[in-house]
All heavy atoms as an XYZ file, in Angstrom:
454
protein
N       4.436     -0.828     -2.169
C       5.661     -1.485     -1.821
C       5.816     -1.422     -0.302
O       5.487     -0.410      0.314
C       6.853     -0.795     -2.475
C       6.848     -0.878     -3.985
C       7.957     -0.040     -4.574
N       7.875      1.261     -3.923
C       8.868      2.154     -3.877
N       9.989      1.913     -4.462
N       8.729      3.276     -3.260
N       6.331     -2.515      0.250
C       6.553     -2.573      1.693
C       7.649     -3.603      1.960
O       7.894     -4.479      1.130
C       5.274     -2.974      2.412
N       8.286     -3.477      3.135
C       9.323     -4.456      3.446
C       8.690     -5.761      3.906
O       7.490     -5.838      4.161
C      10.369     -3.893      4.406
C       9.861     -3.734      5.822
O       8.973     -4.427      6.264
N      10.444     -2.791      6.535
N       9.500     -6.797      4.009
C       8.997     -8.137      4.327
C       8.278     -8.187      5.667
O       7.255     -8.868      5.794
C      10.141     -9.138      4.294
N       8.788     -7.492      6.678
C       8.146     -7.519      7.995
C       6.768     -6.891      7.953
O       5.818     -7.384      8.567
C       9.036     -6.799      9.022
N       6.618     -5.799      7.225
C       5.326     -5.141      7.108
C       4.354     -6.022      6.343
O       3.191     -6.176      6.745
C       5.480     -3.771      6.415
O       6.387     -2.963      7.186
C       4.142     -3.048      6.281
N       4.810     -6.622      5.250
C       3.938     -7.524      4.493
C       3.480     -8.700      5.363
O       2.313     -9.072      5.364
C       4.653     -8.046      3.245
C       4.911     -7.018      2.136
C       5.741     -7.651      1.033
C       3.612     -6.454      1.592
N       4.418     -9.259      6.148
C       4.068    -10.383      7.019
C       3.039     -9.952      8.074
O       2.106    -10.703      8.367
C       5.317    -10.928      7.676
N       3.203     -8.787      8.646
C       2.264     -8.286      9.649
C       0.873     -8.106      9.053
O      -0.138     -8.281      9.749
C       2.766     -6.959     10.230
N       0.807     -7.791      7.781
C      -0.479     -7.629      7.074
C      -1.013     -8.961      6.557
O      -2.094     -8.997      5.962
C      -0.322     -6.663      5.905
C      -0.008     -5.211      6.252
C       0.404     -4.445      5.013
C      -1.208     -4.552      6.920
N      -0.224    -10.052      6.757
C      -0.562    -11.375      6.218
C      -0.733    -11.328      4.703
O      -1.643    -11.898      4.133
C      -1.816    -11.923      6.902
C      -1.606    -12.127      8.390
C      -2.838    -12.709      9.040
C      -2.559    -13.137     10.442
N      -2.680    -12.262     11.477
N       0.206    -10.611      4.074
C       0.222    -10.402      2.624
C       1.555    -10.893      2.107
O       2.585    -10.716      2.752
C       0.027     -8.905      2.302
C       0.271     -8.617      0.846
C      -1.359     -8.444      2.724
N       1.575    -11.486      0.940
C       2.806    -11.855      0.277
C       2.917    -11.095     -1.045
O       1.902    -10.594     -1.561
C       2.893    -13.366     -0.009
O       1.781    -13.749     -0.815
C       2.861    -14.172      1.279
N       4.112    -10.983     -1.562
C       4.311    -10.310     -2.834
C       3.411    -10.946     -3.885
O       3.319    -12.167     -3.963
C       5.780    -10.411     -3.276
S       6.903     -9.498     -2.232
N       2.760    -10.114     -4.658
C       1.847    -10.602     -5.689
C       0.399    -10.635     -5.262
O      -0.484    -10.751     -6.130
N       0.126    -10.541     -3.965
C      -1.261    -10.476     -3.497
C      -1.861     -9.127     -3.849
O      -1.152     -8.105     -3.927
C      -1.352    -10.636     -1.977
C      -1.120    -12.044     -1.478
O      -1.129    -12.982     -2.297
O      -0.921    -12.181     -0.245
N      -3.159     -9.076     -4.012
C      -3.848     -7.815     -4.171
C      -4.194     -7.275     -2.794
O      -4.592     -8.040     -1.904
C      -5.129     -7.985     -5.000
C      -4.886     -8.336     -6.452
S      -3.881     -7.119     -7.341
C      -4.966     -5.707     -7.402
N      -3.991     -5.974     -2.597
C      -4.345     -5.320     -1.349
C      -5.294     -4.164     -1.638
O      -5.289     -3.591     -2.733
C      -3.083     -4.797     -0.594
C      -2.216     -5.935     -0.141
C      -2.290     -3.818     -1.434
N      -6.116     -3.847     -0.651
C      -7.005     -2.697     -0.726
C      -6.368     -1.595      0.126
O      -6.114     -1.788      1.320
C      -8.382     -3.035     -0.209
C      -9.341     -1.847     -0.252
C     -10.743     -2.192      0.211
N     -11.323     -3.220     -0.644
C     -11.555     -4.462     -0.259
N     -11.272     -4.848      0.964
N     -12.074     -5.339     -1.084
N      -6.113     -0.475     -0.497
C      -5.536      0.677      0.190
C      -6.624      1.751      0.268
O      -7.232      2.102     -0.758
C      -4.311      1.222     -0.561
C      -3.722      2.418      0.159
C      -3.254      0.136     -0.727
N      -6.855      2.259      1.477
C      -7.897      3.255      1.684
C      -7.308      4.509      2.313
O      -6.498      4.426      3.246
C      -9.001      2.705      2.602
O      -9.504      1.491      2.047
C     -10.133      3.687      2.765
N      -7.675      5.652      1.757
C      -7.276      6.965      2.304
C      -8.364      7.949      1.956
O      -8.935      7.909      0.861
C      -5.943      7.413      1.714
N      -8.661      8.830      2.872
C      -9.636      9.900      2.626
C     -10.977      9.349      2.129
O     -11.637      9.945      1.288
C      -9.084     10.911      1.619
C      -7.783     11.505      2.078
O      -7.643     11.913      3.234
N      -6.804     11.529      1.197
N     -11.363      8.159      2.637
C     -12.640      7.581      2.251
C     -12.670      6.934      0.878
O     -13.713      6.480      0.430
N     -11.538      6.895      0.205
C     -11.456      6.306     -1.123
C     -10.552      5.074     -1.074
O      -9.536      5.078     -0.396
C     -10.865      7.299     -2.138
C     -11.686      8.568     -2.296
C     -13.039      8.295     -2.919
O     -13.169      7.532     -3.865
N     -14.056      8.927     -2.370
N     -10.893      4.027     -1.815
C     -10.108      2.793     -1.838
C      -9.684      2.448     -3.256
O     -10.401      2.731     -4.228
C     -10.932      1.621     -1.278
O     -11.225      1.822      0.078
N      -8.525      1.839     -3.342
C      -8.019      1.307     -4.614
C      -7.433     -0.076     -4.351
O      -7.001     -0.368     -3.241
C      -6.958      2.233     -5.268
C      -7.545      3.604     -5.582
C      -5.726      2.379     -4.382
N      -7.422     -0.901     -5.374
C      -6.783     -2.218     -5.286
C      -5.436     -2.143     -5.985
O      -5.327     -1.665     -7.110
C      -7.678     -3.271     -5.944
N      -4.399     -2.605     -5.282
C      -3.032     -2.567     -5.808
C      -2.345     -3.897     -5.582
O      -2.709     -4.651     -4.670
C      -2.230     -1.468     -5.114
C      -2.749     -0.035     -5.245
C      -1.955      0.886     -4.335
C      -2.678      0.419     -6.680
N      -1.335     -4.166     -6.358
C      -0.525     -5.380     -6.233
C       0.552     -5.133     -5.176
O       1.276     -4.140     -5.230
C       0.114     -5.682     -7.583
C       0.876     -6.984     -7.702
C      -0.095     -8.169     -7.623
C       1.607     -7.009     -9.029
N       0.671     -6.044     -4.208
C       1.697     -5.924     -3.175
C       3.054     -6.278     -3.748
O       3.210     -7.265     -4.459
C       1.368     -6.850     -2.004
N       4.044     -5.434     -3.435
C       5.418     -5.661     -3.882
C       6.353     -5.489     -2.714
O       6.181     -4.607     -1.887
C       5.796     -4.651     -4.976
C       4.998     -4.811     -6.253
C       5.448     -3.822     -7.303
C       4.618     -3.982     -8.559
N       5.003     -3.003     -9.577
N       7.376     -6.333     -2.640
C       8.364     -6.235     -1.580
C       9.459     -5.233     -1.938
O       9.865     -5.126     -3.093
N       9.885     -4.475     -0.932
C      10.945     -3.480     -1.121
C      11.585     -3.227      0.240
O      11.000     -2.551      1.094
C      10.359     -2.199     -1.698
C      11.401     -1.141     -2.022
O      12.528     -1.220     -1.481
O      11.087     -0.218     -2.778
N      12.768     -3.755      0.430
C      13.448     -3.612      1.717
C      13.965     -2.212      1.981
O      14.460     -1.930      3.073
C      14.566     -4.640      1.847
C      14.058     -6.082      1.931
C      13.059     -6.286      3.080
O      13.348     -5.884      4.220
O      11.976     -6.840      2.802
N      13.841     -1.289      1.039
C      14.250      0.103      1.297
C      13.140      0.911      1.960
O      13.373      2.019      2.408
C      14.684      0.806     -0.012
O      13.571      0.946     -0.880
C      15.810      0.058     -0.701
N      11.949      0.328      2.063
C      10.824      1.005      2.726
C      10.879      0.675      4.220
O      11.055     -0.471      4.607
C       9.468      0.554      2.127
C       8.306      1.219      2.842
C       9.416      0.864      0.631
N      10.760      1.695      5.048
C      10.836      1.508      6.510
C       9.724      0.590      7.004
O       8.640      0.507      6.410
C      10.729      2.865      7.199
N       9.999     -0.085      8.130
C       9.005     -0.959      8.751
C       7.756     -0.157      9.103
O       7.830      1.008      9.487
C       9.585     -1.609     10.000
N       6.605     -0.808      8.969
C       5.292     -0.226      9.272
C       4.935      0.945      8.353
O       4.101      1.773      8.701
C       5.187      0.172     10.735
C       5.363     -1.003     11.674
C       5.203     -0.608     13.119
O       4.742      0.475     13.451
N       5.590     -1.503     13.998
N       5.599      0.997      7.208
C       5.307      2.029      6.207
C       5.074      1.356      4.856
O       5.507      0.236      4.646
C       6.472      3.004      6.054
S       6.809      3.973      7.531
N       4.378      2.048      3.981
C       4.234      1.596      2.598
C       4.599      2.760      1.686
O       4.484      3.922      2.076
C       2.819      1.097      2.266
C       2.490     -0.146      3.083
C       1.773      2.163      2.498
N       5.043      2.443      0.498
C       5.349      3.463     -0.512
C       4.429      3.211     -1.702
O       4.375      2.092     -2.230
C       6.803      3.368     -0.938
N       3.681      4.232     -2.062
C       2.715      4.121     -3.157
C       2.976      5.263     -4.126
O       3.049      6.419     -3.709
C       1.279      4.192     -2.632
C       1.022      3.031     -1.677
C       0.275      4.174     -3.778
C      -0.305      3.089     -0.955
N       3.116      4.934     -5.384
C       3.330      5.964     -6.390
C       2.075      6.851     -6.492
O       0.953      6.347     -6.491
C       3.608      5.331     -7.762
O       4.783      4.582     -7.711
N       2.309      8.137     -6.583
C       1.209      9.099     -6.665
C       0.972      9.518     -8.116
O       1.822      9.296     -8.978
C       1.530     10.325     -5.815
N      -0.162     10.112     -8.354
C      -0.521     10.676     -9.650
C      -0.516      9.652    -10.782
O      -0.251      9.967    -11.914
C       0.370     11.865     -9.981
N      -0.832      8.423    -10.425
C      -1.012      7.374    -11.428
C      -2.511      7.113    -11.515
O      -3.234      7.318    -10.531
C      -0.264      6.100    -11.056
C       1.237      6.276    -11.063
C       1.892      4.931    -11.089
C       3.368      5.120    -11.365
N       3.792      4.507    -12.565
N      -2.969      6.645    -12.650
C      -4.385      6.384    -12.798
C      -4.944      5.523    -11.671
O      -6.030      5.788    -11.166
C      -4.687      5.705    -14.147
C      -4.487      6.636    -15.323
O      -4.478      7.866    -15.141
O      -4.331      6.125    -16.440
N      -4.190      4.511    -11.256
C      -4.669      3.579    -10.251
C      -4.552      4.104     -8.817
O      -5.115      3.519     -7.890
C      -3.984      2.213    -10.375
C      -2.484      2.230    -10.198
C      -1.696      2.422    -11.497
O      -2.209      3.018    -12.452
O      -0.565      1.958    -11.530
N      -3.855      5.211     -8.582
C      -3.695      5.709     -7.202
C      -4.211      7.116     -6.984
O      -4.280      7.573     -5.845
C      -2.199      5.684     -6.788
O      -1.446      6.521     -7.645
C      -1.654      4.267     -6.797
N      -4.587      7.819     -8.012
C      -4.994      9.225     -7.880
C      -6.195      9.393     -6.931
O      -6.292     10.411     -6.248
C      -5.251      9.878     -9.268
C      -6.528      9.350     -9.885
C      -5.255     11.373     -9.158
N      -7.039      8.396     -6.818
C      -8.204      8.491     -5.930
C      -7.823      8.618     -4.465
O      -8.609      9.112     -3.650
C      -9.112      7.273     -6.118
N      -6.588      8.221     -4.112
C      -6.145      8.301     -2.721
C      -5.856      9.713     -2.263
O      -5.768      9.977     -1.068
C      -4.906      7.416     -2.506
C      -5.117      5.927     -2.737
C      -3.804      5.182     -2.617
C      -6.150      5.363     -1.779
N      -5.692     10.635     -3.201
C      -5.511     12.037     -2.832
C      -4.084     12.384     -2.461
O      -3.144     12.061     -3.190
N      -3.930     13.017     -1.308
C      -2.675     13.591     -0.834
C      -1.479     12.639     -0.959
O      -1.611     11.414     -0.853
C      -2.824     13.999      0.621
O      -1.609     14.470      1.152
N      -0.300     13.219     -1.141
C       0.931     12.430     -1.231
C       1.356     11.867      0.111
O       2.144     10.921      0.165
C       2.072     13.296     -1.786
C       1.912     13.764     -3.218
C       3.070     14.705     -3.562
C       1.901     12.593     -4.167
N       0.874     12.449      1.201
C       1.268     12.027      2.544
C       0.029     11.833      3.395
O      -0.964     12.516      3.204
C       2.168     13.081      3.197
C       3.397     13.366      2.400
C       3.455     14.437      1.541
C       4.510     12.544      2.493
C       4.587     14.705      0.796
C       5.629     12.791      1.743
C       5.697     13.877      0.894
N       0.091     10.943      4.336
C      -1.027     10.773      5.255
C      -1.221      9.319      5.649
O      -0.510      8.414      5.208
N      -2.209      9.127      6.491
C      -2.524      7.793      6.990
C      -3.274      6.988      5.947
O      -4.135      7.518      5.252
C      -3.363      7.907      8.254
N      -2.902      5.707      5.850
C      -3.549      4.784      4.921
C      -3.972      3.541      5.707
O      -3.364      3.177      6.693
C      -2.565      4.324      3.851
C      -1.901      5.353      2.965
C      -0.791      4.699      2.142
C      -2.937      5.965      2.043
N      -4.973      2.873      5.201
C      -5.333      1.564      5.676
C      -5.005      0.578      4.573
O      -5.369      0.810      3.418
C      -6.836      1.475      6.022
O      -7.137      2.444      7.007
C      -7.216      0.089      6.494
N      -4.273     -0.487      4.895
C      -3.895     -1.502      3.904
C      -4.386     -2.834      4.421
O      -4.127     -3.203      5.566
C      -2.370     -1.540      3.693
C      -2.022     -2.584      2.652
C      -1.842     -0.170      3.300
N      -5.099     -3.577      3.570
C      -5.597     -4.896      3.936
C      -5.607     -5.793      2.723
O      -5.687     -5.308      1.580
C      -6.995     -4.816      4.548
C      -8.014     -4.181      3.619
C      -9.322     -3.859      4.310
O      -9.549     -4.306      5.436
O     -10.132     -3.152      3.693
N      -5.534     -7.078      2.955
C      -5.561     -8.038      1.848
C      -6.921     -7.934      1.185
O      -7.958     -7.877      1.847
C      -5.310     -9.452      2.376
C      -5.046    -10.433      1.278
C      -4.517    -11.732      1.831
C      -4.175    -12.688      0.715
N      -3.525    -13.890      1.225
N      -6.916     -7.877     -0.148
C      -8.180     -7.729     -0.899
C      -8.876     -9.059     -1.034
O      -8.303    -10.098     -0.969
C      -7.903     -7.125     -2.263
């Protein structure tokens, strides 16, 4: 989830697939808009089958259109 400005900066729209990379591991996730998330930040649910490979709950991520 990310706010509209962050999604626009990534050239991503809601519903696009994005590749999120952290700690050398990547996962593909669906982009969702959420104006409660601060600019230049993303919120990703942890401890889910699709995100557990990312590891730590906090840290730097790379997000790009898949």
